[in-house]
Phi, psi and omega in degrees: 000317179296325173297318178300318175300313183295321176296319177295316179296316183296330180291325180275321186288325182305296185306321175302318181298309176299329173298313184293313183298318178297320178299314178299319181289322179301323179297328179297329180296319177302311178298320176296314183295320177292326173296321178288332182285308181186132182296323173303318176297323173294324177297318172298322179294322184289325175298319181288314181297338173300332175264318187299310193293314173298325177297315185293316181299319188285322175294319174300319178295314185297316181285349172289350176297348183273348192295315174299325181290317178299312187300320179295332180263014188300329179257019185233080189314307178303317181290321169307314185297319177295318178297318179298316180298321178282334173299320180294319179299322184297319181300316176297317181301316182263339180289317179300311179289336172296309175304323179291327183289321179291316176306327181270017181308322182296318174297321178298315180304312182296313175310325182273002174089014180287144179304141184296332178298320182295312183298321185292334183283349186293328178056227181275004183304306182309318183287325176289330177280332168298319174295327171300317179293321181290318175298320178295333178298313184286324180289324180285335172289312174300324176300310177302323172300312187292319176303312185299333178270355185081018185256055183296335180303319181297321178298322185291317173302323174300313177293319173300319180295313178300315180299315184296323175299316181297315182296328190271307187284328183301308180298322179297309186284324176293326174299317185277317196235359181063226179303321186288330172296323175298319179291316178302309178300321177301306188295316182299316182293318181300311181300314179302319180290323180295317183298316184299308187291313180305311187297311179300325177287323179300318184294324177292331184265009179060043169083358180274124176204095184282155181261342179287152189231161175244106183304328178296309179294333178292328181284327174299310177301319182293327179302330176270324189279312188301311180305329176292317175304308179306316174309314181294315182295320178293327178287317177303312185299315185289318181297329175291324172299317179296323179300317183292320182291324176294321180303318182301328182288305180177159177296326172294318186295316180287333170293316174296321178299312182295317182296311183305314182293327174298317176297321182291318190291320178299313177288332180291335180312318178300317178301313181303320176291317178301311188301315179299321178296333182290325189310308187300326181293316181289320191284340174265357187250148166252343173226156181084011183293316179292325176296322176295313180293323178298317177296319176305310182293325176297308176307315187288323181295315179296316187294308181296328173295316178300311184294323181293323183292317182297320174300308186288306186286330186280343183066042181308319182304336183289354170297338175262119201270349182295120186299319183294320181297309176307318176297314181305310179295323172300333170287344184257003186301319179295312175304319179299314174301319184290321177297315183293316187291313175295328180286326172303308176303318177284336175293313183295315181297319177305307179302324179298318174299316179304314182301326174273008178070020186234076187264345179303314183296326178292323173298309185302308180306312181295321182297316181298310191284324179283334174299316175295325175296321179295323181294321187263004186299311180290322175293323179294319175300339170299340181265009180087183180300325179297319180297322178296320179280335168299317180294316177300320173300318181290320180299313178297316180295321177299311175307317183296317178295314178298320178295321181297315181293320178296315186289325182297318177294314181302311182295345180276344184283000000 
């Protein structure tokens, strides 16, 4: 039975993972295009994405709250239609404030002391990226519904289409229009992806998609989704604190820290895909819930161990040629593997709790452990980059243990 669960999780997770990797790689195309166009344009893009990425992650986290509800109604067409309808309402509730926050990126930048020359260069980029956030709210809702129904191949096609749009349009439009071109390329890619996911969901609903919503049900969805969004925001915020702490050590340390964080993020994507694939199994069962999460954990540990081995033994970090930075990253490799594995385990357990519609304990555990990490970040950095990453590894291990205890209690109810 464990092997059967593992196969089912793998069938859903693999297309999701391929989609996420494609999107991540396509984002590098935009960065490279802007870097070749003008360093000032790249700086302006970085200022906007400092608001854009947390907003996108929070929206995506919030609308993932529909997954267990959709999975539970997969064989109830009227009930499924109601969940999708109310999930669309949740997309509006979380998408509009997030889009407004991105539109206000110039104001946030000025308040943060960004030079006026950089802010002036933004032009319509924040508005274009705000539109992208709102489009993504609807696309992410459709994606969560499709994952809840086990239709991740549609999500993969959407992700690949969006990545292709970015890869083709970004170099062309950035060369012609600079930052504005980057914003147009981004919006076009999100729109293309959104249309494919929404179209795929409409086919599953046989073309029916009503606009009226039930606010009480939106609240129920939000009770699951908002803590997931909160977890994402806490993680983004504390990782930002760690970057500042690394910058206090030296320029070499913060460069090595950013490379190591990038390696962790790329590897962690696999756990994110596997965790989402676990949700439909957990939310549709009265028995075998722990077995489903156990299968997800086994796949996650095996997958992350394989990716980590490729990174460590293949010398992926050697792509960065500065000898001092390379040496600093090399000294962190064992800690990077530990951070990745602990983060992957806690993610799958967190999605297990999401499948049980009990995400508040997960958020509380994350907030406590990462809150402590934020407090000790600067003192830990006094012991160098190794001290900082030991603290991060300890925090992830603590979150994993806490998530495990919370899931064990929740799955006993």
